[in-house]
Every structure is written in structure tokens, then in C-alpha cells.
ROTORPA-201598 format. One record per residue (C-alpha): y negated, z negated, x negated; residue number from 1. Coordinates in steps of 0.1 Angstrom, whole numbers, plus 5000, padded with zeros to 4 digits. Each point is the difference from the previous one (the first is absolute). Layout:
<rs>
<r yy="Y" zz="Z" xx="X" resi="NUM"/>
...
</rs>
This chain:
<rs>
<r yy="1701" zz="7903" xx="9098" resi="1"/>
<r yy="4988" zz="5032" xx="5017" resi="2"/>
<r yy="4994" zz="4999" xx="5038" resi="3"/>
<r yy="5000" zz="5033" xx="5017" resi="4"/>
<r yy="4986" zz="4999" xx="5035" resi="5"/>
<r yy="5011" zz="5028" xx="5024" resi="6"/>
<r yy="4991" zz="5007" xx="5036" resi="7"/>
<r yy="5034" zz="4998" xx="5016" resi="8"/>
<r yy="5038" zz="4999" xx="4995" resi="9"/>
<r yy="5001" zz="5038" xx="4995" resi="10"/>
<r yy="4975" zz="5000" xx="4972" resi="11"/>
<r yy="5015" zz="4969" xx="4984" resi="12"/>
<r yy="5035" zz="5015" xx="5000" resi="13"/>
<r yy="4988" zz="5033" xx="4986" resi="14"/>
<r yy="4982" zz="4982" xx="4971" resi="15"/>
<r yy="5031" zz="4980" xx="4992" resi="16"/>
<r yy="5022" zz="5031" xx="5000" resi="17"/>
<r yy="4975" zz="5018" xx="4978" resi="18"/>
<r yy="5001" zz="4972" xx="4974" resi="19"/>
<r yy="5038" zz="4999" xx="5000" resi="20"/>
<r yy="5002" zz="5038" xx="4998" resi="21"/>
<r yy="4976" zz="5000" xx="4970" resi="22"/>
<r yy="5021" zz="4974" xx="4982" resi="23"/>
<r yy="5032" zz="5020" xx="5006" resi="24"/>
<r yy="4984" zz="5032" xx="4987" resi="25"/>
<r yy="4987" zz="4982" xx="4968" resi="26"/>
<r yy="5034" zz="4984" xx="4994" resi="27"/>
<r yy="5029" zz="5019" xx="5017" resi="28"/>
<r yy="5024" zz="4972" xx="4990" resi="29"/>
<r yy="4979" zz="4974" xx="5017" resi="30"/>
<r yy="5016" zz="4967" xx="5012" resi="31"/>
<r yy="4986" zz="4993" xx="5034" resi="32"/>
<r yy="5001" zz="4968" xx="5020" resi="33"/>
<r yy="5002" zz="5007" xx="5037" resi="34"/>
<r yy="4992" zz="4981" xx="5032" resi="35"/>
<r yy="5009" zz="5004" xx="5037" resi="36"/>
<r yy="4983" zz="4993" xx="5033" resi="37"/>
<r yy="4978" zz="5018" xx="5024" resi="38"/>
<r yy="4971" zz="5001" xx="4976" resi="39"/>
<r yy="5021" zz="5021" xx="4976" resi="40"/>
<r yy="5009" zz="5027" xx="5025" resi="41"/>
<r yy="4969" zz="5021" xx="4993" resi="42"/>
<r yy="5004" zz="4997" xx="4963" resi="43"/>
<r yy="5035" zz="5014" xx="5001" resi="44"/>
<r yy="4990" zz="5027" xx="5024" resi="45"/>
<r yy="4974" zz="5012" xx="4976" resi="46"/>
<r yy="5023" zz="4998" xx="4970" resi="47"/>
<r yy="5026" zz="5020" xx="5019" resi="48"/>
<r yy="4974" zz="5026" xx="5009" resi="49"/>
<r yy="4989" zz="5004" xx="4963" resi="50"/>
<r yy="5037" zz="5004" xx="4990" resi="51"/>
<r yy="5006" zz="5026" xx="5026" resi="52"/>
<r yy="4969" zz="5019" xx="4990" resi="53"/>
<r yy="5015" zz="5002" xx="4965" resi="54"/>
<r yy="4975" zz="4979" xx="4981" resi="55"/>
<r yy="5021" zz="4968" xx="4996" resi="56"/>
<r yy="5034" zz="4996" xx="4983" resi="57"/>
<r yy="5019" zz="4968" xx="5004" resi="58"/>
<r yy="5032" zz="5011" xx="4982" resi="59"/>
<r yy="4994" zz="4977" xx="4970" resi="60"/>
<r yy="4982" zz="4972" xx="5017" resi="61"/>
<r yy="5018" zz="4966" xx="5002" resi="62"/>
<r yy="4993" zz="4976" xx="5029" resi="63"/>
<r yy="5005" zz="4963" xx="5007" resi="64"/>
<r yy="4993" zz="4987" xx="5034" resi="65"/>
<r yy="4985" zz="4965" xx="5004" resi="66"/>
<r yy="5024" zz="4985" xx="5025" resi="67"/>
<r yy="5027" zz="5002" xx="5026" resi="68"/>
<r yy="5011" zz="4978" xx="5029" resi="69"/>
<r yy="5030" zz="4979" xx="4993" resi="70"/>
<r yy="5029" zz="5009" xx="5023" resi="71"/>
<r yy="4991" zz="5035" xx="5008" resi="72"/>
<r yy="5021" zz="5029" xx="4988" resi="73"/>
<r yy="4983" zz="5032" xx="4986" resi="74"/>
<r yy="5008" zz="5018" xx="5033" resi="75"/>
<r yy="4984" zz="4974" xx="5022" resi="76"/>
<r yy="4970" zz="5016" xx="5017" resi="77"/>
<r yy="4977" zz="4971" xx="4991" resi="78"/>
<r yy="5011" zz="4998" xx="4964" resi="79"/>
<r yy="4976" zz="5011" xx="4973" resi="80"/>
<r yy="5027" zz="5023" xx="4986" resi="81"/>
<r yy="4999" zz="5019" xx="5033" resi="82"/>
<r yy="4961" zz="4999" xx="5001" resi="83"/>
<r yy="4998" zz="5015" xx="4965" resi="84"/>
<r yy="5026" zz="5027" xx="5007" resi="85"/>
<r yy="4985" zz="5011" xx="5033" resi="86"/>
<r yy="4964" zz="5000" xx="4990" resi="87"/>
<r yy="5001" zz="5010" xx="4963" resi="88"/>
<r yy="5032" zz="5005" xx="4980" resi="89"/>
<r yy="5016" zz="5025" xx="5024" resi="90"/>
<r yy="4970" zz="5023" xx="4997" resi="91"/>
<r yy="4994" zz="5002" xx="4963" resi="92"/>
<r yy="5021" zz="5009" xx="4969" resi="93"/>
<r yy="5006" zz="4964" xx="4989" resi="94"/>
<r yy="5033" zz="4996" xx="4980" resi="95"/>
<r yy="5022" zz="4975" xx="5018" resi="96"/>
<r yy="5009" zz="4982" xx="4968" resi="97"/>
<r yy="4963" zz="4993" xx="4994" resi="98"/>
<r yy="4995" zz="4981" xx="5032" resi="99"/>
<r yy="5003" zz="4962" xx="5000" resi="100"/>
<r yy="4997" zz="4978" xx="5031" resi="101"/>
<r yy="5013" zz="4964" xx="5002" resi="102"/>
<r yy="5034" zz="4997" xx="5017" resi="103"/>
<r yy="4997" zz="4980" xx="5032" resi="104"/>
<r yy="5038" zz="4998" xx="5004" resi="105"/>
<r yy="5006" zz="4978" xx="4969" resi="106"/>
<r yy="5017" zz="4967" xx="5005" resi="107"/>
<r yy="5003" zz="4971" xx="4976" resi="108"/>
<r yy="4985" zz="5001" xx="4966" resi="109"/>
<r yy="4964" zz="5010" xx="5009" resi="110"/>
<r yy="4986" zz="4989" xx="4967" resi="111"/>
<r yy="5023" zz="5022" xx="4980" resi="112"/>
<r yy="4993" zz="5030" xx="5023" resi="113"/>
<r yy="4962" zz="4995" xx="4998" resi="114"/>
<r yy="5001" zz="4996" xx="4962" resi="115"/>
<r yy="5018" zz="5034" xx="4999" resi="116"/>
<r yy="4972" zz="5016" xx="5020" resi="117"/>
<r yy="4975" zz="4986" xx="4975" resi="118"/>
<r yy="5021" zz="5014" xx="4972" resi="119"/>
<r yy="5001" zz="5034" xx="5016" resi="120"/>
<r yy="4962" zz="5000" xx="5001" resi="121"/>
<r yy="4998" zz="4991" xx="4963" resi="122"/>
<r yy="5025" zz="5027" xx="4991" resi="123"/>
<r yy="4979" zz="5025" xx="5018" resi="124"/>
<r yy="4970" zz="4990" xx="4978" resi="125"/>
<r yy="4983" zz="4979" xx="5026" resi="126"/>
<r yy="4980" zz="5012" xx="5030" resi="127"/>
<r yy="4971" zz="5023" xx="4993" resi="128"/>
<r yy="4984" zz="5000" xx="5035" resi="129"/>
<r yy="5008" zz="4974" xx="5027" resi="130"/>
<r yy="4991" zz="5008" xx="5036" resi="131"/>
<r yy="4994" zz="4970" xx="5022" resi="132"/>
<r yy="4992" zz="4991" xx="5036" resi="133"/>
<r yy="4988" zz="4966" xx="5011" resi="134"/>
<r yy="5012" zz="4976" xx="5027" resi="135"/>
<r yy="4977" zz="4982" xx="5025" resi="136"/>
<r yy="5006" zz="4968" xx="4980" resi="137"/>
<r yy="4992" zz="5018" xx="4967" resi="138"/>
<r yy="5035" zz="5005" xx="4988" resi="139"/>
<r yy="5009" zz="5029" xx="4977" resi="140"/>
<r yy="5036" zz="5010" xx="5000" resi="141"/>
<r yy="5016" zz="4971" xx="5019" resi="142"/>
<r yy="4983" zz="4975" xx="4978" resi="143"/>
<r yy="4990" zz="4976" xx="5028" resi="144"/>
<r yy="4973" zz="4973" xx="4996" resi="145"/>
<r yy="5009" zz="4974" xx="4974" resi="146"/>
<r yy="5018" zz="5026" xx="4978" resi="147"/>
<r yy="4996" zz="4994" xx="4963" resi="148"/>
<r yy="4977" zz="5024" xx="4981" resi="149"/>
<r yy="5027" zz="5002" xx="4974" resi="150"/>
<r yy="5029" zz="5007" xx="5025" resi="151"/>
<r yy="5025" zz="5027" xx="4993" resi="152"/>
<r yy="5023" zz="5020" xx="5023" resi="153"/>
<r yy="5019" zz="4976" xx="5022" resi="154"/>
<r yy="5012" zz="4990" xx="5034" resi="155"/>
<r yy="4971" zz="4989" xx="5022" resi="156"/>
<r yy="4999" zz="4983" xx="5034" resi="157"/>
<r yy="4975" zz="5017" xx="5023" resi="158"/>
<r yy="4971" zz="4981" xx="5016" resi="159"/>
<r yy="4997" zz="4997" xx="5037" resi="160"/>
<r yy="4969" zz="5023" xx="5000" resi="161"/>
<r yy="5020" zz="5027" xx="4983" resi="162"/>
<r yy="5029" zz="4995" xx="5023" resi="163"/>
<r yy="4977" zz="5004" xx="5030" resi="164"/>
<r yy="4986" zz="5032" xx="4986" resi="165"/>
<r yy="5034" zz="5014" xx="4991" resi="166"/>
<r yy="5015" zz="4992" xx="5033" resi="167"/>
<r yy="4979" zz="5028" xx="5016" resi="168"/>
<r yy="5021" zz="5025" xx="4981" resi="169"/>
<r yy="5033" zz="4987" xx="5013" resi="170"/>
<r yy="5017" zz="5005" xx="5033" resi="171"/>
<r yy="4992" zz="4972" xx="5025" resi="172"/>
<r yy="5027" zz="4974" xx="4996" resi="173"/>
<r yy="5009" zz="5012" xx="4965" resi="174"/>
<r yy="4990" zz="4973" xx="4976" resi="175"/>
<r yy="4980" zz="5013" xx="4970" resi="176"/>
<r yy="5013" zz="4989" xx="4965" resi="177"/>
<r yy="4989" zz="4966" xx="4988" resi="178"/>
<r yy="5002" zz="5008" xx="4963" resi="179"/>
<r yy="4994" zz="5029" xx="4976" resi="180"/>
<r yy="5005" zz="5010" xx="4964" resi="181"/>
<r yy="4966" zz="5006" xx="4985" resi="182"/>
<r yy="4983" zz="5007" xx="4967" resi="183"/>
<r yy="4981" zz="4969" xx="4989" resi="184"/>
<r yy="4962" zz="4998" xx="4994" resi="185"/>
<r yy="5007" zz="4998" xx="4962" resi="186"/>
<r yy="5021" zz="5032" xx="5003" resi="187"/>
<r yy="4972" zz="5018" xx="5018" resi="188"/>
<r yy="4973" zz="4989" xx="4976" resi="189"/>
<r yy="5020" zz="5016" xx="4971" resi="190"/>
<r yy="4994" zz="5035" xx="5015" resi="191"/>
<r yy="4975" zz="5019" xx="4979" resi="192"/>
<r yy="4979" zz="5010" xx="5030" resi="193"/>
<r yy="5000" zz="4986" xx="5035" resi="194"/>
<r yy="4988" zz="5018" xx="5032" resi="195"/>
<r yy="4997" zz="4979" xx="5032" resi="196"/>
<r yy="4993" zz="5017" xx="5033" resi="197"/>
<r yy="4988" zz="4981" xx="5031" resi="198"/>
<r yy="4988" zz="5013" xx="5033" resi="199"/>
<r yy="4990" zz="4984" xx="5034" resi="200"/>
<r yy="4982" zz="4969" xx="5011" resi="201"/>
<r yy="5033" zz="4979" xx="4999" resi="202"/>
<r yy="4999" zz="5002" xx="4962" resi="203"/>
<r yy="4962" zz="4993" xx="4996" resi="204"/>
<r yy="5004" zz="4962" xx="4993" resi="205"/>
<r yy="5028" zz="5005" xx="4976" resi="206"/>
<r yy="4981" zz="5027" xx="4981" resi="207"/>
<r yy="4968" zz="4979" xx="4997" resi="208"/>
<r yy="5020" zz="4970" xx="4987" resi="209"/>
<r yy="5018" zz="5022" xx="4975" resi="210"/>
<r yy="4970" zz="5017" xx="4986" resi="211"/>
<r yy="4972" zz="4974" xx="5003" resi="212"/>
<r yy="5019" zz="4967" xx="5005" resi="213"/>
<r yy="5014" zz="4977" xx="4974" resi="214"/>
<r yy="5033" zz="5007" xx="4983" resi="215"/>
<r yy="5025" zz="4979" xx="5020" resi="216"/>
<r yy="5037" zz="4999" xx="5008" resi="217"/>
<r yy="4989" zz="4998" xx="5037" resi="218"/>
<r yy="4990" zz="5037" xx="4997" resi="219"/>
<r yy="5025" zz="5018" xx="4978" resi="220"/>
<r yy="4978" zz="5031" xx="4997" resi="221"/>
<r yy="4972" zz="4980" xx="4984" resi="222"/>
<r yy="5021" zz="5000" xx="4968" resi="223"/>
<r yy="4990" zz="5037" xx="4997" resi="224"/>
<r yy="4967" zz="4987" xx="4987" resi="225"/>
<r yy="5018" zz="4993" xx="4968" resi="226"/>
<r yy="5010" zz="5036" xx="4995" resi="227"/>
<r yy="4979" zz="5023" xx="4978" resi="228"/>
<r yy="5007" zz="5032" xx="5018" resi="229"/>
<r yy="5002" zz="4995" xx="5038" resi="230"/>
<r yy="4984" zz="5021" xx="5027" resi="231"/>
<r yy="4996" zz="4990" xx="5037" resi="232"/>
<r yy="4996" zz="5029" xx="5024" resi="233"/>
<r yy="4989" zz="4986" xx="5034" resi="234"/>
<r yy="4985" zz="5015" xx="5031" resi="235"/>
<r yy="4969" zz="4987" xx="5019" resi="236"/>
<r yy="5020" zz="4978" xx="5023" resi="237"/>
<r yy="5019" zz="4983" xx="4972" resi="238"/>
<r yy="4968" zz="4996" xx="4980" resi="239"/>
<r yy="4981" zz="4984" xx="5029" resi="240"/>
<r yy="5001" zz="4964" xx="4985" resi="241"/>
<r yy="4990" zz="5009" xx="4965" resi="242"/>
<r yy="4966" zz="4987" xx="4989" resi="243"/>
<r yy="4994" zz="5023" xx="4971" resi="244"/>
<r yy="5005" zz="5034" xx="5017" resi="245"/>
<r yy="4967" zz="5015" xx="4987" resi="246"/>
<r yy="5009" zz="4990" xx="4965" resi="247"/>
<r yy="5034" zz="5016" xx="5002" resi="248"/>
<r yy="4984" zz="5032" xx="5012" resi="249"/>
<r yy="4976" zz="5000" xx="4969" resi="250"/>
<r yy="5029" zz="4993" xx="4977" resi="251"/>
<r yy="5019" zz="5029" xx="5015" resi="252"/>
<r yy="4970" zz="5023" xx="4995" resi="253"/>
<r yy="4997" zz="4990" xx="4963" resi="254"/>
<r yy="5038" zz="5004" xx="4995" resi="255"/>
<r yy="4998" zz="5035" xx="5014" resi="256"/>
<r yy="4973" zz="5008" xx="4974" resi="257"/>
<r yy="5013" zz="4982" xx="4970" resi="258"/>
<r yy="5038" zz="4999" xx="5004" resi="259"/>
<r yy="5009" zz="5026" xx="5026" resi="260"/>
<r yy="5036" zz="5001" xx="4989" resi="261"/>
<r yy="5005" zz="4966" xx="5017" resi="262"/>
<r yy="4994" zz="5017" xx="5034" resi="263"/>
<r yy="5021" zz="5031" xx="4995" resi="264"/>
</rs>
């Protein structure tokens, strides 16, 4: 696990975008796992800028989003389809047939649909780089506390903490969705590389538990300790509860000297 400490949200977003851009340049047919949320806005802003400057081509990149709210159509302003279109896909040369986002309008056989999403990932050769955020309760995707480390893409009931957080994005009186389709922890752990971005003091406890705490189903992101190629990019506020910050700085310095390609 590599922990990259940055000063603020802007520096963190720029670093995450730089790592993704480098991966795309090295492998133009990259399969990229994507996340949504406020933390990701800066990442997509920088990736769009790099594309418009002519240094980043997404025409052969294949994407799979982590999750989508159950019950929301792609056109709903709070759907993740809408988020991705408005903040990223509409501004780069991504081929529409290469974009995959769970369908929040499905009804009935959820297991069959989710198995199909898993199969689509396998047919694409697996995810090369998976971008993640983290919830205040330590969830990745919508893998709420008590999620199995071996879980696959499935229908998931959202926790009250997540519902409270999500309600801020919906119009007063408009009930936020109670369930979502999400990649499982086991699905996420199969990505070849994982990049988790966290900013702000609200994420500090979850970040500390994920990096320095025990591996536990109570904190889904702690399962990332099992992955051989995971990078946390966190700003000063999100890092405030880490106990080994000086050590992470030393590791980063040595990484820059010995394996600089990991930072570019």
C-alpha cells in the first residue's frame, strides 16, 4: 500500500488524474473502473483538461462504474449516469459502447442482471485501474458495513448514515433511494491497481481505520489492505487521524527515488 499525502483537495485531485492519465497513455485500451461523488469532481475536471489540451485520448478506453441508485433513470439529475455524463463523458472522446454503468431501472431478477455486469467486466479483460472514494462509514462503492470481503456485484440496502449523507443531494421532500446496485468488495479487489481518493475531515476516521486498522467487515475499505497494488491519495484534513504520517512521507520519498514510475 502506498499512501500519498497532499496538502488539499486540488493537489489530491491533480495527483489522481495524473496517475490515471499515465495509465491511459501506457495502455490506450485501458479498462478503467470509475466512481462518483463530490470528491471525484476535481479528478474529472483535470482529466477533461488534459484531453482538451490534446494529451489524452479516451477513444479506446473501456469504463465500468461502481454503482447506481436503484429506481433512478439515467436522465434523473441525481443518477450516477447523469453525474458521469455531465462531469466527464460529455467532454471527452469516450466511445458510448465502451461505457458501462449499472442500470438503476431494472426490476425483478437482480441476481441475473448483476451476474451479467460481472460477465461484462470479465469479457473486457478485467479492470486495470479502479478509482474509489470512501464513505464516512468506510464503505467503498455501496459496500456498507458488514459487507462480505468476497461479495460480488449485487443489490445492496443502504445504511442510515449513507442515506443521511445522500439526502443532502436531493430536493427537500424527495426521498433518496434506499437501495443501489454496486460492485462487490471481491469484484473491486480483482482490479489490477486500485486508487482511492479521500479529502476533508469528515473522511479522516474512515481513512485511518482503512489504512491502519484491522481488516474488518465493519469498514469495507479495510479490505484494500489485502490488495498488492493500492494507492491512497489523501489531503491533510483526511490524513489528520493517521498515526504514521511521518513514515508515509519517508516511504513516498524513497518511492520517488527507487520506483518513480509509481508516481507518474
